[in-house]
C-alpha positions as CSV (number, residue, x, y, z in Angstrom):
1,X,2.4,-41.1,19.1
2,X,5.8,-40.1,17.5
3,X,7.8,-36.8,18.9
4,X,10.6,-37.2,16.3
5,X,11.9,-33.9,15.0
6,X,12.3,-34.0,11.4
7,X,15.4,-32.0,10.1
8,X,15.2,-29.0,8.7
9,X,18.1,-27.2,6.0
10,X,17.5,-24.1,4.1
11,X,19.5,-21.0,2.9
12,X,19.4,-17.5,4.6
13,X,20.5,-14.4,2.9
14,X,22.2,-11.9,4.9
15,X,21.8,-8.3,3.4
16,X,21.8,-5.1,4.0
17,X,24.1,-1.5,3.1
18,X,28.0,-1.5,3.5
19,X,30.2,-2.4,7.1
20,X,27.1,-2.7,9.4
21,X,28.9,-6.1,10.6
22,X,27.2,-8.7,8.1
23,X,30.7,-10.8,7.4
24,X,31.1,-10.5,11.4
25,X,27.7,-11.9,12.0
26,X,28.5,-14.6,9.8
27,X,31.6,-15.8,11.1
28,X,29.9,-15.8,14.8
29,X,27.1,-17.7,13.3
30,X,29.6,-20.4,12.2
31,X,32.0,-20.1,15.4
32,X,35.1,-19.5,12.8
33,X,36.3,-17.1,10.3
34,X,34.7,-17.7,6.7
35,X,34.2,-14.0,5.6
36,X,37.2,-11.1,5.7
37,X,36.0,-8.2,7.8
38,X,37.6,-4.8,8.0
39,X,36.6,-1.5,8.8
40,X,36.3,-0.3,5.6
41,X,32.7,-0.2,3.8
42,X,32.5,-2.6,0.5
43,X,35.0,-5.4,2.5
44,X,33.0,-8.1,1.1
45,X,32.8,-7.7,-2.8
46,X,31.1,-11.2,-3.4
47,X,28.5,-13.8,-2.4
48,X,30.0,-16.5,0.0
49,X,28.5,-19.4,1.2
50,X,29.2,-20.5,5.3
51,X,27.3,-23.4,6.1
52,X,26.6,-24.4,9.2
53,X,25.9,-27.9,10.5
54,X,24.5,-29.3,13.7
55,X,23.0,-32.4,14.3
56,X,20.4,-33.2,11.6
57,X,20.1,-29.3,11.1
58,X,21.9,-27.1,8.5
59,X,21.4,-23.6,7.7
60,X,23.1,-22.2,4.7
61,X,24.3,-18.4,5.2
62,X,24.7,-16.3,1.5
63,X,27.2,-13.3,3.2
64,X,26.7,-10.4,-0.1
65,X,28.0,-7.6,-0.8
66,X,26.8,-4.2,0.9
67,X,24.0,-2.8,-1.2
68,X,25.1,0.7,-2.2
69,X,24.0,3.9,-4.2
70,X,27.4,3.9,-6.6
71,X,26.9,2.5,-9.9
72,X,29.9,4.2,-11.2
73,X,32.1,1.4,-12.2
74,X,31.4,-2.0,-13.3
75,X,32.9,-3.8,-9.8
76,X,30.2,-1.6,-8.1
77,X,27.4,-3.0,-10.4
78,X,28.4,-6.3,-9.8
79,X,28.2,-5.9,-5.9
80,X,25.2,-4.8,-6.3
81,X,23.8,-7.4,-8.4
82,X,25.3,-10.0,-6.0
83,X,23.5,-8.6,-3.4
84,X,20.2,-8.5,-5.2
85,X,20.8,-11.5,-6.6
86,X,21.2,-13.7,-3.5
87,X,17.3,-12.6,-2.4
88,X,16.0,-14.5,-5.0
89,X,16.2,-18.1,-3.7
90,X,16.5,-18.4,-0.2
91,X,13.9,-19.4,2.6
92,X,15.0,-16.6,4.9
93,X,16.8,-13.1,4.7
94,X,18.4,-11.7,7.7
95,X,18.2,-7.6,7.3
96,X,21.3,-5.9,9.3
97,X,21.3,-2.4,10.1
98,X,23.4,-0.7,12.1
99,X,21.4,0.4,15.7
100,X,19.6,3.8,15.4
101,X,20.5,4.6,12.2
102,X,19.1,4.6,8.7
103,X,20.1,5.8,5.9
104,X,19.5,6.0,2.0
105,X,20.9,2.7,1.4
106,X,19.0,0.9,4.4
107,X,16.2,2.2,2.3
108,X,17.0,0.7,-1.2
109,X,17.6,-2.3,0.4
110,X,14.3,-2.3,2.2
111,X,12.8,-1.5,-1.2
112,X,14.5,-4.5,-3.0
113,X,13.0,-6.8,0.2
114,X,9.5,-5.4,-0.1
115,X,8.9,-8.2,-3.4
116,X,10.3,-10.7,-1.4
117,X,8.2,-13.9,-0.3
118,X,10.0,-15.4,2.3
119,X,10.0,-14.5,5.9
120,X,12.2,-11.0,6.8
121,X,14.3,-11.0,10.0
122,X,15.1,-7.7,11.0
123,X,18.6,-7.5,13.1
124,X,19.4,-4.4,14.7
125,X,23.1,-4.4,15.2
126,X,25.9,-3.2,17.2
127,X,23.1,-2.5,20.1
128,X,25.7,-2.7,22.8
129,X,27.6,0.2,21.5
130,X,24.2,2.2,22.2
131,X,25.2,4.9,25.0
132,X,20.8,5.7,25.9
133,X,19.0,2.2,25.4
134,X,16.2,4.2,26.3
135,X,16.1,5.4,21.9
136,X,15.9,1.6,21.5
137,X,12.4,0.4,21.7
138,X,10.8,3.5,19.7
139,X,13.1,2.9,16.8
140,X,12.6,-0.4,16.8
141,X,8.8,0.5,16.7
142,X,9.7,2.6,13.6
143,X,11.3,-0.3,11.6
144,X,8.4,-2.0,12.3
145,X,6.5,0.3,10.1
146,X,9.1,0.2,7.4
147,X,9.0,-2.9,6.8
148,X,7.1,-6.2,7.1
149,X,9.4,-8.4,9.0
150,X,8.7,-11.8,10.4
151,X,10.6,-10.6,13.5
152,X,12.7,-7.6,15.1
153,X,15.9,-8.9,17.3
154,X,18.7,-6.6,18.9
155,X,21.9,-8.0,18.9
156,X,25.3,-7.8,18.7
157,X,27.8,-9.8,15.9
158,X,30.9,-8.9,17.4
159,X,30.0,-9.9,21.3
160,X,27.6,-12.6,20.4
161,X,24.8,-11.1,21.8
162,X,21.6,-13.0,21.1
163,X,23.4,-14.9,18.0
164,X,21.6,-18.1,19.6
165,X,18.1,-16.8,19.8
166,X,18.9,-15.6,16.1
167,X,19.5,-19.0,14.8
168,X,16.8,-20.5,16.7
169,X,14.2,-18.2,14.6
170,X,16.0,-18.9,11.4
171,X,15.5,-22.7,12.3
172,X,12.2,-22.2,12.7
173,X,11.6,-20.7,9.1
174,X,13.6,-23.7,7.2
175,X,12.1,-26.4,5.4
176,X,12.0,-30.1,6.4
177,X,14.5,-30.9,4.5
178,X,18.0,-33.3,4.8
179,X,21.6,-32.1,4.6
180,X,22.5,-30.3,1.1
181,X,26.3,-30.4,2.0
182,X,28.6,-32.4,3.8
183,X,28.3,-32.2,7.4
184,X,32.1,-31.2,7.6
185,X,31.9,-28.4,4.8
186,X,31.9,-25.2,6.2
187,X,32.0,-22.6,3.0
188,X,31.3,-23.3,-0.6
189,X,34.4,-21.4,-1.9
190,X,38.0,-22.4,-3.0
191,X,41.2,-22.3,-1.0
192,X,42.5,-20.4,-3.9
193,X,39.8,-18.3,-3.1
194,X,39.9,-18.3,0.8
195,X,43.8,-17.4,0.3
196,X,43.2,-14.4,-2.0
197,X,40.6,-12.8,0.1
198,X,43.0,-13.0,3.4
199,X,45.6,-11.3,1.2
200,X,42.8,-8.6,0.3
201,X,41.6,-8.8,4.3
202,X,45.4,-7.6,5.5
203,X,45.8,-4.7,3.1
204,X,42.5,-3.6,3.7
205,X,43.0,-3.2,7.5
206,X,46.0,-2.2,7.2
207,X,45.6,0.8,4.4
208,X,42.4,1.8,5.1
209,X,42.0,5.5,3.7
210,X,45.6,5.3,1.9
211,X,44.7,3.0,-0.8
212,X,41.0,2.6,-2.7
213,X,38.9,-0.3,-3.5
214,X,41.1,-0.1,-7.0
215,X,43.0,-3.2,-5.8
216,X,42.6,-7.2,-6.3
217,X,44.4,-10.4,-5.7
218,X,45.2,-13.0,-7.8
219,X,46.7,-16.4,-6.5
220,X,49.1,-17.4,-9.2
221,X,50.2,-20.8,-7.3
222,X,48.8,-23.2,-5.1
223,X,50.6,-26.1,-4.3
224,X,51.3,-28.6,-1.3
225,X,54.5,-30.5,-1.6
226,X,53.7,-32.6,1.4
227,X,55.2,-30.8,3.9
228,X,55.1,-26.8,2.9
229,X,51.8,-25.1,1.1
230,X,53.2,-22.8,-1.7
231,X,50.9,-19.6,-2.1
232,X,51.8,-17.0,-4.6
233,X,49.5,-14.3,-4.8
234,X,49.6,-10.8,-7.5
235,X,48.6,-7.7,-5.9
236,X,46.8,-5.5,-8.9
237,X,46.4,-1.6,-8.7
238,X,45.5,0.4,-10.8
239,X,48.5,3.5,-10.3
240,X,52.1,3.6,-9.6
241,X,51.2,5.4,-6.5
242,X,49.0,3.0,-5.1
243,X,51.8,0.6,-6.2
244,X,54.8,2.4,-3.9
245,X,51.8,3.0,-0.9
246,X,51.1,-0.9,-0.7
247,X,55.1,-1.6,-1.1
248,X,55.5,0.8,1.8
249,X,59.5,1.9,2.9
250,X,62.1,-1.1,1.2
251,X,59.1,-3.1,1.8
252,X,57.8,-2.8,5.1
253,X,54.5,-2.6,4.4
254,X,54.2,-5.4,1.7
255,X,56.2,-7.6,4.5
256,X,53.9,-6.6,7.3
257,X,50.9,-7.8,5.0
258,X,52.7,-11.2,4.0
259,X,53.8,-11.9,7.3
260,X,49.8,-11.5,9.1
261,X,48.5,-13.3,5.8
262,X,50.6,-16.4,6.1
263,X,50.0,-16.5,9.7
264,X,46.0,-16.7,8.8
265,X,46.7,-19.0,6.4
266,X,48.6,-21.5,8.1
267,X,45.9,-21.1,10.9
268,X,42.9,-21.8,7.9
269,X,44.8,-24.7,6.0
270,X,46.2,-26.4,9.4
271,X,49.7,-26.7,7.3
272,X,53.1,-24.3,7.1
273,X,52.4,-22.0,4.4
274,X,55.0,-20.1,2.2
275,X,53.6,-16.9,1.1
276,X,55.3,-15.0,-2.0
277,X,53.4,-11.0,-2.8
278,X,53.7,-9.3,-5.7
279,X,52.5,-5.9,-6.6
280,X,51.0,-5.1,-10.3
281,X,49.8,-1.7,-11.7
282,X,46.9,-2.5,-14.3
283,X,45.2,0.4,-15.1
284,X,41.1,0.3,-14.7
285,X,40.8,-3.2,-13.8
286,X,37.6,-2.2,-11.6
287,X,35.8,-1.0,-15.0
288,X,36.8,-3.3,-16.8
289,X,33.8,-6.5,-16.9
290,X,36.5,-8.9,-19.1
291,X,39.3,-8.2,-16.2
292,X,36.9,-8.6,-13.7
293,X,35.5,-12.1,-14.8
294,X,39.4,-13.1,-15.3
295,X,39.2,-11.8,-11.4
296,X,36.7,-14.5,-10.3
297,X,33.7,-12.5,-10.5
298,X,31.8,-14.0,-12.8
299,X,29.4,-16.5,-10.8
300,X,25.7,-14.0,-11.4
């Protein structure tokens, strides 16, 4: 009698409201950085695939923008559309929530998942930060009544707690299938996209509340001369005041952003990087469908 195990491969959407740790979870699942992270909500703006291959098995994760209530601008509508589109053609969904918190936006995600046919794993994140662990069990029971989840799993994306258990649960629910991507590929995104995201992460982390989400990064040059990777990035903002904040006193802020981004790029691309940054005011880009398409928000 054969004991051979068939290979499994499938898609998993990671969904949830903004800032619950979806990108941090993806990076821990992959063991390396693919999605940018910050403490600010809505850091992720577009779907990013992260591919994890171990032996015969392959899990293809879709990191999605946080589902949020605002539809004020084209960029907000794009992010919500990206998140809801991701759950249509996957083999499982990880719905990530934050400890014992349940908001209107969590409810919005739950409503969208009510029509999903594939298994849903409700992952309760940041449980390591709970001061009173006794509140967790009744909360998990309440969540079980709210959502028809296949499993409810407490975890910590940042600390790596229960990540292996999550992988195990997901693999059990994947179809029998051979690899859909080469085993050494970790994302579907181009190097130019990853470079732009690294710059955007450093800006978001450094400026926090000082600079709203009216900022985008466009890579104008990406070329390797055999020794050095030359990258030129244009940073778009909506107002002159935002440009001044971004550049900083005597250019100190933009210089620090460039230094931090360059170090990450050298790690990611495994080569020396020469990075140049420019800041340009482009009024109204975040509510302009054509401008969004030109910046790469056009894959839906």
